[in-house]
MIFI-453715 format. One record per residue: x, y, z of N, C-alpha, C in turn. Coordinates in steps of 0.05 Angstrom, whole numbers, plus 5000, padded with zeros to 4 digits. Layout:
N
XYZXYZXYZ/...
END
This chain:
146
127066961021126467281016123967130997/121067171000119167100978119467370962/120367330934120167510913117767640898/116267450897114367510900110867730905/113067700931110767970948113168250950/115868210931116568480942116068710913/116068900915115469130901118669230888/118569240854120969330848121069530830/122769680832122469950802124769990784/124269910761126169970751126370240736/129470340729130070620730131870560707/131070700684132070650647130270780639/131470940619129771130596129970980578/130370780564130670600542128770410546/126370380523123670260535123869910525/126569930510126769530497127769430519/130069560527131169450559129569490584/128169640585126669650610124869350606/123069310580121969080572123168910589/125868870574128168610582128168540611/129268780618128368800655127168580666/124468810660122168690666121268380661/121468250644121468030637123467840656/125767980660128067810674128067720708/125868040711125268000733122667730740/121267840721118967610730119567340728/120667250706122967070703122966900730/123467040741125067040774123767130798/120667110786119067170809118467360831/117867560809117567780821115068020799/113068050810110268090798110568410797/110468480825110668840823112468930815/113169030790114069150777113169440760/115569660763113969950757117070060740/117070200716118670330705117270460709/119470710721120471060707122171110700/122471220685124271410651126071590662/126071710683126871880707127871790735/129872050736130272010769128372080791/127772350781125272510786121572300798/121872130781120171970789120171790804/122471660805124471510825123671640845/124471860861124471990884121571990896/119672040872116572210878115871840888/115571650874115571300891116971310905/118871350914120671290946119071530967/117671690957117771860978114171880989/113171880956109871920962108071630951/109571490944107671220938107571090967/105070940966103670860995105270540991/105770450969107370170966110470230964/111270140997113970080994116969900968/117870110968119669990948122069800962/121569560951123969310955126069280943/126269430924128569370904128469510881/130869580874130869870849133769690843/132069720804134869670796135169880772/137469970771138470180755139870180726/139670330713141570360693143570620708/145770700689147170900707146571120686/145671140662146071390646142171400638/141471630646138471670638137871960653/136172110640134872310646135472350681/135172550702134172630724131672760720/131472830699128172980705126672870683/124472870681123672870652123473040638/123872880609125073110590127973180587/129273200608132573210611133573060592/135973270590138073040576138472890589/139772660579141072550591143972540607/143472440642145672500655148072190650/150272290646152472010645152971890675/151972080701153371950721149871900744/148371920723145571850752145171630763/146371410752146871180777148271270794/150271400796151471480816150771680830/149371830813147072060833145871930854/143871740839142171650852143471410887/145671270875146871250898147071380916/147971580915149771770941148071970939/145172000936143472140934142371970971/142171600956141471420973142871501001/145171440999146771451022146471721037/146771911024146072271043143772091052/141272091043139072041064138371811074/139771651068140571371097137471191081/135471151057135271031042136770721047/134570561055136370281054134670151033/135370191006133670010993135269850976/134969530968137669420948137369530926/140269500917139869610887141669460869/140169410844142269210825141369380800/144869500797145969610762145769460744/144569460718143769380696144469610681/145969540667147669670652148869560624/149269720597150869610575153969530577/154769720604157369730607157469600642/159469340638159969270665161569300686/159569420697159169630728160969360747/161969490761162669310789162769540822/160569580822161269710849159269620872/161769640894161669510920158969620931/158269330948156369540965154169530965/153769480936150369490924150369190923/147469130917145768840910148968670890/148968810869149168710859149568840825/150968770801150968850777150368670763/148468780742148468540713149168670685/150768570679150768670644149068640626/147368890612145568750598147668790560/147068580557147868520539145368250521/145968340483144268110485145867850480/148067850485150367610487150167460513/148767540536148267530565145467320565/145767190596143067100594142267280619/139767410619139367600635137867470653/136467310653134367080673137167030686/138766830683140166780700141466860710/142867170700145567280710143567560734/140067560730138767620760138767490782/137667270771137367000789139866980802/142367040797144667000810145067200830/144067520829143767740836141767700858/139067680848137667640869136667430893/139067280884139067030909140567140936/141667310929143267440948141467690967/139367650949137067820975136267681006/136967521000136367241025138467321045/141167381026143667351048144967561062/144167751045145268171054143168351052/143768601060141268731051141368971021/144668991009145268970993144569280979/145469500995144669771007147369930999/147870131000149670300988149670451005/148670411034149570591054153070621063/154470841063156670741075158770731063/158070691025160170641013161470670987/159770900990160471060960162871290966/161971500987164071691004165171920971/161971920961163172170934165072030919/165571770914166871720894165571630874/167071640846166271490824167971280816/165971010820166470760800167770730785/169470680759169770550737168870290720/168370310703165970080696169669900681/168569730678170769480665170869420642/
END
């Protein structure tokens, strides 16, 4: 898959972390990147945008709606809704907690100690090998961070 041709959406309310993620995606060849600060804006992009979303990079804790309080389960709620609505978009979780969630494209630990460029490269390489979707994997369960 030619990463320069895909559209990625970052879901994160932390501006600085969003910039770091965008730089790592650009380093790995993704050029069409949008950042949203809440889940409501993501759903607008999924359902109302003329451009198809090819990849979602999500934090796990952020507001569900603009100006809303941070929801500590926002990432899980996103994946559960995607599963319920049969939305087949690869997901990468990028969080300061090192999550291990089965049946997504992958997880990237966000830390100043880690090499985001290399960590994203490792996960993005999987795009060529599998779909990385959440369908059929969550069944209402919550995954714990390591």
